[in-house]
Steps between C-alpha positions, in 0.01 A plus 500: 500500500342688788624851577599393849771270372616735223555783748625294791846656467410839357763764569545870440846645460560871500765758431474746786665840534713466814472863605122537487372142493312562174421205275671572169402181315365154573471156355292208615441139414149543363443294186413785265700806399185710532455392862866572576474847348181573691660407832788732417249775416335454842828509695734730309562834671382393845740560790532200730585746776128581499411135567301277266140573594440711188647255246321211674171688470578575134555131435181401680293756307655480155661158447209266442695192387510172689850576630388801705556341840836357393608843371403662828704240689795555266480876561500441875810281461669770292425756770641273773822464300517877457453556873777248579730679258428836665575365848831354386612811312 
């Protein structure tokens, strides 16, 4: 099966510290545990209050799997949800 169809609905969920916007832990729908752990390694500790340019660049430079573009899109979606939460609270 082509990577495009496997990662068509790829998502990233995150536990985020409400006070500082820091990513505490993540999970994603990548097929392998190793890939899931690597994504968490790339994102953990980053404050979403600083935007997502840095973690996006980290993904582009260091995640070389076929799901790279899907992961970047999922991160952008996560950030949009975070921004909506901040506006409402």
